[in-house]
Structures are given as structure tokens and as C-alpha cells.
Backbone as CSV, one residue per row, in Angstrom:
resi,resn,N_x,N_y,N_z,CA_x,CA_y,CA_z,C_x,C_y,C_z
1,MET,38.688,-23.025,9.484,37.994,-24.292,9.222,36.843,-24.016,8.255
2,LEU,36.084,-22.971,8.423,35.015,-22.666,7.436,35.488,-22.344,6.117
3,ASP,36.643,-21.621,6.060,37.232,-21.279,4.751,37.622,-22.549,3.952
4,SER,37.986,-23.594,4.672,38.476,-24.782,3.933,37.334,-25.426,3.198
5,TRP,36.106,-25.208,3.607,34.972,-25.766,2.934,34.794,-25.159,1.571
6,PHE,35.228,-23.928,1.374,35.019,-23.239,0.065,36.234,-23.250,-0.788
7,GLN,37.104,-24.164,-0.533,38.356,-24.378,-1.414,37.981,-25.362,-2.475
8,SER,38.695,-25.292,-3.635,38.443,-26.188,-4.663,38.963,-27.587,-4.403
9,ILE,38.212,-28.603,-4.825,38.717,-29.989,-4.628,39.463,-30.406,-5.828
10,VAL,39.531,-29.633,-6.901,40.271,-29.972,-8.058,41.739,-29.501,-7.882
11,VAL,42.700,-30.368,-8.103,44.072,-30.000,-7.977,44.496,-29.177,-9.155
12,SER,45.032,-27.982,-8.948,45.474,-27.074,-10.012,46.906,-27.345,-10.352
13,ASP,47.171,-27.622,-11.658,48.558,-27.771,-12.150,48.533,-27.446,-13.582
14,THR,49.597,-27.717,-14.282,49.740,-27.381,-15.653,48.939,-28.390,-16.614
15,THR,48.486,-29.441,-16.103,47.755,-30.449,-16.848,46.264,-30.414,-16.569
16,THR,45.557,-31.161,-17.301,44.122,-31.227,-17.158,43.686,-32.513,-16.524
17,SER,44.626,-33.240,-15.942,44.243,-34.491,-15.375,43.582,-34.303,-13.994
18,PHE,42.661,-35.164,-13.693,41.972,-35.121,-12.471,41.554,-36.500,-12.117
19,SER,41.374,-36.829,-10.837,41.060,-38.195,-10.358,39.622,-38.521,-10.706
20,LEU,39.327,-39.878,-10.751,38.004,-40.314,-11.043,37.050,-39.967,-9.879
21,ASN,37.549,-40.036,-8.661,36.708,-39.706,-7.527,36.265,-38.223,-7.620
22,THR,37.220,-37.353,-7.942,36.852,-35.899,-8.145,35.818,-35.730,-9.215
23,PHE,35.992,-36.411,-10.334,35.031,-36.231,-11.394,33.689,-36.745,-10.986
24,ILE,33.586,-37.864,-10.356,32.245,-38.353,-9.931,31.590,-37.433,-8.867
25,ILE,32.326,-37.012,-7.929,31.791,-36.107,-6.882,31.229,-34.805,-7.558
26,CYS,32.010,-34.227,-8.471,31.654,-33.005,-9.116,30.346,-33.192,-9.946
27,THR,30.365,-34.349,-10.685,29.244,-34.706,-11.580,27.945,-34.918,-10.713
28,VAL,28.009,-35.634,-9.617,26.835,-35.916,-8.726,26.285,-34.596,-8.183
29,VAL,27.202,-33.731,-7.695,26.795,-32.442,-7.153,26.177,-31.597,-8.206
30,SER,26.770,-31.638,-9.415,26.171,-30.842,-10.572,24.807,-31.296,-10.907
31,LEU,24.609,-32.634,-11.014,23.256,-33.176,-11.297,22.216,-32.827,-10.184
32,GLY,22.669,-32.974,-8.913,21.793,-32.608,-7.821,21.357,-31.141,-7.884
33,LEU,22.333,-30.281,-8.047,21.943,-28.854,-8.092,21.211,-28.526,-9.320
34,GLY,21.464,-29.309,-10.429,20.608,-29.015,-11.676,19.209,-29.384,-11.421
35,VAL,18.929,-30.507,-10.748,17.522,-30.837,-10.387,16.900,-29.807,-9.532
36,LEU,17.720,-29.312,-8.496,17.157,-28.323,-7.620,16.842,-26.984,-8.401
37,ILE,17.748,-26.578,-9.324,17.434,-25.388,-10.105,16.184,-25.653,-10.986
38,ALA,16.049,-26.820,-11.561,14.819,-27.080,-12.346,13.576,-27.075,-11.543
39,SER,13.661,-27.561,-10.300,12.506,-27.576,-9.403,12.126,-26.110,-9.000
40,ILE,13.150,-25.274,-8.765,12.867,-23.855,-8.508,12.151,-23.196,-9.671
41,TYR,12.697,-23.515,-10.866,12.045,-22.987,-12.098,10.588,-23.413,-12.227
42,MET,10.224,-24.613,-11.878,8.907,-25.102,-12.032,7.948,-24.532,-11.007
43,PHE,8.456,-24.003,-9.922,7.572,-23.478,-8.900,6.725,-22.320,-9.394
44,ARG,5.353,-22.607,-9.435,4.372,-21.681,-9.825,4.731,-21.090,-11.250
45,ASN,5.092,-21.984,-12.172,5.466,-21.482,-13.472,5.027,-22.633,-14.493
46,SER,4.712,-22.129,-15.681,4.394,-23.088,-16.792,5.681,-23.504,-17.478
47,TYR,5.775,-24.779,-17.865,7.030,-25.239,-18.335,6.825,-26.410,-19.261
48,THR,7.884,-26.806,-19.981,7.850,-27.971,-20.800,8.877,-28.995,-20.215
49,LYS,8.603,-30.242,-20.464,9.499,-31.271,-19.905,10.904,-31.156,-20.581
50,GLY,10.949,-30.842,-21.818,12.232,-30.734,-22.517,13.142,-29.656,-21.869
51,PHE,12.552,-28.509,-21.625,13.365,-27.453,-21.053,13.787,-27.800,-19.589
52,VAL,12.927,-28.360,-18.855,13.208,-28.712,-17.489,14.340,-29.709,-17.365
53,VAL,14.271,-30.782,-18.238,15.393,-31.743,-18.321,16.734,-31.158,-18.742
54,THR,16.628,-30.252,-19.696,17.840,-29.571,-20.146,18.448,-28.745,-19.052
55,LEU,17.574,-28.056,-18.310,18.011,-27.226,-17.147,18.715,-28.053,-16.137
56,ALA,18.129,-29.291,-15.881,18.735,-30.153,-14.814,20.084,-30.720,-15.269
57,LEU,20.288,-30.912,-16.603,21.541,-31.506,-17.094,22.604,-30.455,-17.370
58,MET,22.250,-29.219,-17.507,23.224,-28.144,-18.006,24.345,-27.991,-17.032
59,PRO,24.176,-27.929,-15.692,25.352,-27.758,-14.811,26.411,-28.934,-14.993
60,ALA,25.898,-30.164,-15.131,26.854,-31.222,-15.415,27.636,-31.117,-16.768
61,ILE,26.872,-30.626,-17.727,27.532,-30.414,-19.073,28.592,-29.339,-19.024
62,VAL,28.223,-28.237,-18.426,29.237,-27.069,-18.289,30.427,-27.541,-17.357
63,GLN,30.127,-28.264,-16.326,31.217,-28.738,-15.433,32.124,-29.629,-16.210
64,MET,31.619,-30.539,-17.034,32.537,-31.336,-17.865,33.486,-30.558,-18.804
65,VAL,32.897,-29.575,-19.418,33.678,-28.747,-20.347,34.780,-28.020,-19.539
66,ILE,34.405,-27.459,-18.420,35.414,-26.676,-17.629,36.490,-27.591,-17.090
67,MET,36.131,-28.773,-16.624,37.149,-29.691,-16.110,38.150,-30.134,-17.199
68,LEU,37.684,-30.259,-18.455,38.525,-30.658,-19.540,39.528,-29.560,-19.945
69,VAL,39.066,-28.300,-19.918,39.892,-27.209,-20.427,40.657,-26.513,-19.299
70,ASN,40.373,-26.918,-18.062,40.976,-26.236,-16.912,42.544,-26.236,-17.047
71,GLY,43.123,-25.067,-17.129,44.556,-24.918,-17.196,45.157,-25.267,-18.557
72,ASN,44.381,-25.558,-19.555,44.858,-25.853,-20.935,44.348,-24.820,-21.935
73,LEU,45.232,-23.867,-22.321,44.783,-22.828,-23.157,44.399,-23.353,-24.565
74,GLY,45.157,-24.245,-25.082,44.838,-24.888,-26.397,43.462,-25.530,-26.351
75,ALA,43.127,-26.276,-25.402,41.826,-26.930,-25.320,40.733,-25.868,-25.209
76,GLY,40.978,-24.816,-24.467,39.974,-23.758,-24.303,39.693,-23.052,-25.642
77,VAL,40.749,-22.762,-26.416,40.555,-22.143,-27.730,39.786,-23.092,-28.647
78,ALA,40.158,-24.414,-28.585,39.434,-25.404,-29.456,37.895,-25.457,-29.098
79,VAL,37.577,-25.478,-27.856,36.209,-25.542,-27.445,35.462,-24.248,-27.848
80,MET,36.107,-23.089,-27.735,35.504,-21.839,-28.138,35.236,-21.911,-29.746
81,GLY,36.213,-22.426,-30.439,35.988,-22.504,-31.867,34.918,-23.463,-32.191
82,ALA,34.739,-24.578,-31.509,33.684,-25.555,-31.755,32.297,-24.918,-31.472
83,PHE,32.207,-24.162,-30.407,30.907,-23.549,-30.130,30.597,-22.462,-31.068
84,SER,31.618,-21.790,-31.647,31.351,-20.705,-32.638,30.743,-21.227,-33.896
85,LEU,30.899,-22.562,-34.200,30.353,-23.136,-35.411,28.882,-23.529,-35.260
86,VAL,28.396,-23.474,-34.028,27.003,-23.880,-33.685,26.092,-22.656,-33.922
87,ARG,25.003,-22.810,-34.595,24.089,-21.655,-34.842,22.802,-22.059,-34.107
88,PHE,22.493,-21.406,-32.951,21.278,-21.679,-32.199,20.147,-20.913,-32.793
89,ARG,19.070,-21.598,-33.112,17.871,-20.918,-33.590,16.675,-21.401,-32.717
90,SER,16.216,-20.588,-31.837,15.165,-20.924,-30.962,14.319,-19.765,-30.687
91,ALA,13.073,-19.930,-30.214,12.193,-18.859,-29.826,12.794,-18.077,-28.641
92,PRO,12.598,-16.743,-28.628,13.150,-15.971,-27.513,12.581,-16.489,-26.216
93,GLY,13.405,-16.585,-25.172,12.967,-17.069,-23.909,12.505,-15.968,-22.984
94,THR,11.750,-16.343,-22.016,11.253,-15.422,-20.994,12.409,-15.006,-20.058
95,ALA,12.221,-14.017,-19.316,13.241,-13.572,-18.370,13.514,-14.696,-17.368
96,ARG,12.493,-15.397,-16.895,12.734,-16.473,-15.905,13.513,-17.561,-16.516
97,GLU,13.252,-17.913,-17.791,14.018,-19.030,-18.489,15.410,-18.646,-18.573
98,ILE,15.734,-17.425,-19.026,17.102,-17.043,-19.253,17.875,-16.907,-17.928
99,SER,17.240,-16.414,-16.823,17.945,-16.300,-15.595,18.242,-17.723,-15.065
100,SER,17.365,-18.693,-15.293,17.562,-20.034,-14.837,18.756,-20.656,-15.611
101,ILE,18.836,-20.340,-16.899,19.894,-20.859,-17.663,21.233,-20.326,-17.189
102,PHE,21.281,-19.059,-16.930,22.540,-18.425,-16.413,22.886,-18.982,-15.059
103,LEU,21.898,-19.216,-14.228,22.151,-19.873,-12.953,22.761,-21.300,-13.083
104,ALA,22.150,-22.077,-13.994,22.721,-23.400,-14.238,24.167,-23.338,-14.766
105,MET,24.389,-22.400,-15.666,25.774,-22.306,-16.201,26.788,-21.817,-15.094
106,ALA,26.356,-20.898,-14.245,27.218,-20.415,-13.219,27.560,-21.620,-12.227
107,VAL,26.531,-22.402,-11.913,26.768,-23.585,-11.070,27.695,-24.572,-11.748
108,GLY,27.553,-24.846,-13.029,28.434,-25.677,-13.775,29.878,-25.168,-13.775
109,LEU,30.071,-23.872,-13.925,31.435,-23.277,-13.819,32.038,-23.509,-12.420
110,ALA,31.251,-23.336,-11.340,31.684,-23.522,-10.036,32.119,-24.958,-9.794
111,THR,31.268,-25.909,-10.090,31.516,-27.289,-9.837,32.681,-27.793,-10.730
112,GLY,32.721,-27.240,-11.987,33.789,-27.647,-12.839,35.195,-27.212,-12.379
113,MET,35.208,-26.149,-11.619,36.493,-25.756,-11.019,36.704,-26.332,-9.589
114,GLY,35.761,-27.071,-9.110,35.876,-27.735,-7.867,35.332,-27.066,-6.597
115,TYR,34.707,-25.909,-6.833,34.111,-25.113,-5.723,32.711,-25.624,-5.410
116,LEU,32.552,-26.749,-4.823,31.229,-27.350,-4.648,30.453,-26.594,-3.580
117,ALA,31.146,-26.244,-2.470,30.371,-25.552,-1.405,29.885,-24.241,-1.869
118,ILE,30.733,-23.554,-2.709,30.187,-22.240,-3.176,29.007,-22.447,-4.105
119,ALA,29.002,-23.499,-4.925,27.887,-23.763,-5.775,26.624,-24.063,-5.064
120,VAL,26.760,-24.918,-3.926,25.596,-25.224,-3.170,25.038,-23.990,-2.461
121,LEU,25.923,-23.155,-1.898,25.454,-21.953,-1.193,24.846,-21.019,-2.180
122,PHE,25.382,-20.882,-3.403,24.841,-19.946,-4.367,23.427,-20.354,-4.781
123,VAL,23.282,-21.669,-5.027,21.913,-22.091,-5.454,20.909,-22.003,-4.307
124,ALA,21.382,-22.212,-3.028,20.427,-22.066,-1.893,20.034,-20.629,-1.774
125,VAL,20.942,-19.694,-1.833,20.559,-18.270,-1.675,19.685,-17.792,-2.775
126,LEU,20.040,-18.087,-4.041,19.235,-17.610,-5.138,17.869,-18.311,-5.220
127,GLY,17.874,-19.612,-4.817,16.618,-20.354,-4.831,15.617,-19.809,-3.844
128,ILE,16.134,-19.487,-2.625,15.260,-18.886,-1.645,14.720,-17.528,-2.093
129,ALA,15.677,-16.728,-2.645,15.268,-15.383,-3.150,14.250,-15.533,-4.213
130,SER,14.397,-16.473,-5.170,13.451,-16.650,-6.246,12.060,-17.038,-5.750
131,ILE,11.976,-17.958,-4.817,10.727,-18.331,-4.239,10.062,-17.187,-3.468
132,VAL,10.795,-16.451,-2.696,10.306,-15.313,-1.983,9.656,-14.276,-2.948
133,PHE,10.426,-13.992,-4.027,9.962,-12.969,-4.981,8.742,-13.470,-5.708
134,THR,8.630,-14.786,-6.003,7.517,-15.421,-6.696,6.267,-15.351,-5.888
135,VAL,6.271,-15.641,-4.581,5.085,-15.631,-3.780,4.711,-14.222,-3.270
136,SER,5.659,-13.290,-3.311,5.359,-11.916,-2.779,4.758,-11.122,-3.956
137,PRO,4.104,-9.925,-3.674,3.611,-9.076,-4.642,4.639,-8.239,-5.368
138,PHE,5.947,-8.523,-5.089,6.970,-7.719,-5.682,7.020,-7.802,-7.217
139,GLY,6.854,-6.630,-7.908,6.844,-6.648,-9.336,5.524,-6.921,-9.970
140,ALA,4.449,-7.295,-9.195,3.195,-7.616,-9.792,2.486,-6.330,-10.280
141,GLY,1.654,-6.526,-11.257,0.860,-5.395,-11.759,-0.230,-5.008,-10.821
142,ASN,-0.758,-3.820,-11.127,-1.954,-3.289,-10.270,-3.193,-4.113,-10.519
143,VAL,-3.742,-4.732,-9.560,-4.962,-5.589,-9.716,-6.174,-4.766,-9.996
144,LEU,-6.108,-3.399,-9.824,-7.315,-2.613,-10.049,-7.326,-2.044,-11.470
145,GLU,-6.292,-2.294,-12.265,-6.268,-1.823,-13.649,-7.058,-2.818,-14.543
146,ARG,-7.775,-2.199,-15.509,-8.644,-3.043,-16.375,-8.533,-2.514,-17.756
147,SER,-8.837,-3.353,-18.705,-9.062,-2.905,-20.070,-10.618,-3.048,-20.381
148,LEU,-11.151,-1.958,-20.687,-12.628,-1.874,-20.859,-13.009,-1.557,-22.308
149,ARG,-13.838,-2.476,-22.845,-14.288,-2.323,-24.274,-15.775,-2.159,-24.212
150,ILE,-16.279,-1.104,-24.930,-17.765,-0.798,-24.901,-18.198,-0.617,-26.332
151,THR,-19.243,-1.277,-26.700,-19.853,-1.071,-27.986,-21.115,-0.187,-27.871
152,ILE,-21.163,0.901,-28.687,-22.278,1.857,-28.575,-22.804,2.071,-29.976
153,PRO,-24.109,2.446,-30.141,-24.682,2.850,-31.395,-24.043,4.180,-31.953
154,GLU,-24.095,4.368,-33.224,-23.467,5.537,-33.829,-24.186,6.836,-33.370
155,SER,-25.393,6.752,-32.938,-26.149,7.930,-32.528,-25.682,8.480,-31.133
156,LEU,-24.833,7.716,-30.440,-24.469,8.086,-29.101,-23.130,8.761,-29.145
157,ASP,-23.063,10.016,-28.599,-21.785,10.771,-28.490,-20.976,10.190,-27.377
158,TYR,-19.876,9.486,-27.788,-19.043,8.816,-26.775,-18.107,9.612,-25.976
159,THR,-17.941,10.949,-26.359,-16.922,11.803,-25.692,-17.223,11.936,-24.141
160,GLU,-18.404,12.150,-23.770,-18.769,12.407,-22.407,-19.933,11.587,-21.869
161,VAL,-20.391,10.656,-22.653,-21.646,9.914,-22.290,-21.440,9.064,-21.039
162,PHE,-20.238,8.540,-20.718,-20.022,7.744,-19.585,-19.289,8.407,-18.397
163,ASP,-19.098,9.737,-18.568,-18.286,10.400,-17.520,-18.819,10.256,-16.118
164,ASP,-20.103,10.356,-15.945,-20.707,10.298,-14.599,-20.503,8.913,-14.006
165,ILE,-20.594,7.862,-14.792,-20.378,6.494,-14.323,-18.931,6.265,-14.056
166,PHE,-18.049,6.809,-14.874,-16.614,6.610,-14.635,-16.160,7.385,-13.406
167,ASN,-16.701,8.586,-13.147,-16.391,9.358,-11.935,-16.818,8.631,-10.716
168,LYS,-17.849,7.797,-10.786,-18.330,7.140,-9.600,-17.519,5.938,-9.297
169,TYR,-17.045,5.178,-10.288,-16.390,3.892,-10.025,-14.933,3.835,-10.322
170,LEU,-14.395,4.837,-11.098,-12.984,4.777,-11.528,-12.103,5.885,-10.918
171,LYS,-10.849,5.547,-10.667,-9.865,6.511,-10.325,-9.416,7.319,-11.487
172,LYS,-9.183,6.578,-12.555,-8.787,7.266,-13.796,-9.207,6.403,-15.007
173,TRP,-9.319,7.037,-16.166,-9.607,6.346,-17.406,-9.034,7.034,-18.503
174,ASP,-8.781,6.325,-19.589,-8.123,6.892,-20.791,-8.699,6.132,-22.022
175,LEU,-9.311,6.876,-22.967,-9.841,6.344,-24.228,-8.671,6.145,-25.166
176,VAL,-8.288,4.934,-25.480,-7.091,4.660,-26.242,-7.421,4.244,-27.659
177,CYS,-8.660,3.831,-28.008,-9.018,3.348,-29.288,-10.462,3.506,-29.533
178,VAL,-10.764,4.001,-30.806,-12.163,3.997,-31.261,-12.219,3.283,-32.611
179,LYS,-13.172,2.443,-32.776,-13.281,1.624,-34.002,-14.737,1.492,-34.452
180,THR,-14.947,1.709,-35.739,-16.364,1.507,-36.292,-16.509,0.060,-36.689
181,SER,-17.773,-0.422,-36.620,-18.111,-1.763,-37.109,-19.530,-1.783,-37.573
182,ASN,-19.807,-2.912,-38.179,-21.233,-3.163,-38.701,-21.589,-1.976,-39.678
183,MET,-20.720,-1.769,-40.637,-20.977,-0.783,-41.694,-21.140,0.612,-41.071
184,GLY,-20.410,0.876,-40.048,-20.448,2.199,-39.413,-21.577,2.465,-38.472
185,SER,-22.391,1.448,-38.246,-23.600,1.708,-37.361,-23.230,1.551,-35.826
186,LEU,-22.044,1.050,-35.595,-21.615,0.905,-34.218,-20.232,1.454,-33.981
187,PHE,-19.904,1.953,-32.834,-18.558,2.324,-32.376,-18.147,1.374,-31.289
188,LYS,-16.873,0.964,-31.422,-16.261,0.074,-30.349,-15.191,0.956,-29.709
189,LEU,-15.372,1.156,-28.430,-14.423,1.998,-27.649,-13.568,1.155,-26.711
190,GLU,-12.348,1.481,-26.628,-11.385,0.735,-25.701,-10.772,1.798,-24.755
191,TYR,-11.004,1.484,-23.462,-10.431,2.332,-22.449,-9.428,1.597,-21.555
192,GLN,-8.480,2.277,-21.041,-7.603,1.709,-19.985,-8.073,2.442,-18.703
193,VAL,-8.516,1.685,-17.737,-9.092,2.253,-16.529,-8.458,1.663,-15.303
194,LYS,-8.693,2.395,-14.184,-8.262,1.916,-12.880,-9.444,2.106,-11.871
195,MET,-9.907,0.899,-11.352,-11.051,0.918,-10.458,-10.735,1.551,-9.138
196,LYS,-11.740,2.157,-8.518,-11.669,2.581,-7.147,-11.780,1.344,-6.231
197,ASN,-12.677,0.482,-6.525,-12.883,-0.736,-5.802,-13.212,-1.908,-6.719
198,ALA,-12.452,-2.949,-6.676,-12.639,-4.070,-7.617,-14.034,-4.696,-7.406
199,ALA,-14.541,-4.570,-6.241,-15.914,-5.202,-5.958,-17.048,-4.479,-6.703
200,ASP,-16.790,-3.262,-7.158,-17.781,-2.501,-7.779,-17.840,-2.757,-9.351
201,GLU,-17.075,-3.702,-9.818,-16.984,-3.930,-11.226,-18.389,-4.218,-11.884
202,LYS,-19.148,-5.110,-11.273,-20.478,-5.485,-11.812,-21.434,-4.299,-11.790
203,LYS,-21.386,-3.478,-10.734,-22.256,-2.249,-10.676,-21.867,-1.302,-11.864
204,MET,-20.581,-1.092,-12.112,-20.155,-0.254,-13.217,-20.709,-0.784,-14.517
205,ILE,-20.563,-2.173,-14.689,-20.973,-2.697,-16.043,-22.478,-2.596,-16.114
206,ASP,-23.200,-2.802,-15.109,-24.694,-2.620,-15.199,-25.050,-1.164,-15.593
207,GLY,-24.368,-0.183,-15.010,-24.603,1.173,-15.394,-24.216,1.427,-16.879
208,LEU,-23.186,0.831,-17.307,-22.753,1.027,-18.692,-23.774,0.337,-19.574
209,ARG,-24.309,-0.771,-19.278,-25.268,-1.496,-20.101,-26.514,-0.660,-20.320
210,CYS,-26.968,0.008,-19.247,-28.140,0.880,-19.403,-27.929,2.026,-20.322
211,ARG,-26.646,2.471,-20.359,-26.307,3.661,-21.161,-26.084,3.291,-22.670
212,ASN,-25.508,2.081,-22.964,-25.144,1.775,-24.342,-26.141,0.872,-25.014
213,GLY,-27.379,0.751,-24.434,-28.414,0.004,-25.079,-28.213,-1.545,-24.939
214,ASN,-27.504,-1.981,-23.919,-27.272,-3.395,-23.632,-26.475,-4.023,-24.826
215,LEU,-25.592,-3.260,-25.410,-24.728,-3.879,-26.360,-23.490,-4.375,-25.647
216,GLU,-22.601,-4.991,-26.467,-21.419,-5.760,-25.883,-20.518,-4.927,-24.977
217,ILE,-20.165,-5.358,-23.827,-19.179,-4.758,-22.942,-18.204,-5.883,-22.488
218,LEU,-16.936,-5.567,-22.593,-15.828,-6.445,-22.173,-14.931,-5.734,-21.158
219,CYS,-14.833,-6.314,-19.966,-13.935,-5.783,-18.942,-12.968,-6.880,-18.532
220,SER,-11.722,-6.614,-18.751,-10.684,-7.663,-18.487,-9.475,-7.094,-17.812
221,ARG,-8.646,-7.962,-17.222,-7.392,-7.516,-16.680,-6.458,-6.974,-17.745
222,MET,-5.635,-6.022,-17.390,-4.705,-5.565,-18.414,-3.777,-6.606,-18.843
223,ALA,-3.564,-6.728,-20.110,-2.706,-7.750,-20.619,-1.236,-7.483,-20.197
224,ALA,-0.599,-8.460,-19.597,0.831,-8.268,-19.185,1.695,-8.165,-20.334
225,GLY,2.656,-7.160,-20.247,3.648,-7.091,-21.336,4.438,-8.307,-21.446
226,ARG,4.966,-8.583,-22.663,5.721,-9.766,-22.894,7.110,-9.661,-22.142
227,GLU,7.375,-10.738,-21.456,8.640,-10.603,-20.613,9.823,-11.359,-21.350
228,GLU,9.712,-11.378,-22.677,10.807,-11.991,-23.430,12.028,-11.032,-23.423
229,LEU,13.159,-11.643,-23.387,14.407,-10.876,-23.599,14.973,-11.243,-24.984
230,LEU,14.840,-10.228,-25.907,15.204,-10.408,-27.300,16.697,-10.318,-27.536
């Protein structure tokens, strides 16, 4: 009984004909799952309306193509040739955008072949997994890591001048950049550091201010690497 739910509702034969009821059912399911995929993508994420609408419509579009070429080799080759003429030029997408697109296409393939129950189950499992991974700390950067920029006068030897403060508040630090400014009268130092305790950030900055003559200090979270897939 359970296995029958995961069988295709599209009749397989040598032709590409299918009933109107089958087409309507597959299209409605595709649109519903597309909206669900778009909603999952929007969860705790920045997005544009155009991309979300496209994501919601993509399963139905792919489903239509698959239903038309199902069992017809000539139509499949024609569709492949038509798509080869299209030159897509768009900004590289993020990992989450591309995974959502692949999910929408996979659902369109399943519904186009009539496997509606498989498509619903697939979206449910991946949707739950996506939400769990989003709300969990899985893959998140270390909240104790900081980018620290300190401006000092040229008369101050920066090699060891802050070591006692760093030893008190930091687990580790690395001087990654030294830059001169103001006609060489100032040095701008950039460190990658890891705090012992995030609550001690102000105390550390106060200690650094006393050491560098109250010049500019910038302490910020480490910039996340670009998650684009090129």
C-alpha cells in the first residue's frame, strides 16, 4: 500500500500524451512545492522578490518541460539544442541560492515524471534539514575571533608594545598588516585575534588606548568569506 503512493501518476508509453487532470495535478503540486521551497529560502535570509518568485515558479517550469519530452527522444534533443542557444549572464550566486535552485529543479523533475509523493517527501526532508542547520551553530564562525586595527605614532615600537595586554585578554594574535599614514607619522596595524572572553573587549580597548596615545582603534568581527560558488 505504501509503495503505491510513490508510483508515478503519468502513464508511460511511446507517446508524450497525458491527460488534462494529470497535468493540472502535477502543476498544482509543483507550484505548491515551489512556494514552500521559496519560503524555506527566505527563512532568516536576505532575498529579492524577483529571485523568490522565480524560485517558486521553477518546479512548474521544469515539470512542463519534462512532461513534454517524456519518452520522446527527438523532443529531448530539440529542447537541449534550444537551451544551448541561451547565454546566461548573471552575478555569481551564493551557496544557498544555488542549492535552492537545484532543489527546485529536482522537484520539477520528480513532478514532471509523476512522482508527486517522492517530491513532497524530498522537499519536507530537505526543508526540515535546512531550517535545523540555519538555526543551529553548525558551520558558524568563531564568535571570539576579531579583526583589530590600531593606529600608533611612529615613535612607538609596535613589535612588542602590546604584548602584555594581548597576553591578558587574547588567546592568540597575529599581526597581518602594517601601513604608514599621515606622511609616515603614524602606523596602522591590523591584527587577527581571538579573545579569551568576549566580555573583556572594552577593557582590552581601554588598555590599548592608554598605550597608543588615544589614537584610533577598531575592533570588529572577522569578515566572513564570500560564499559564492563561481
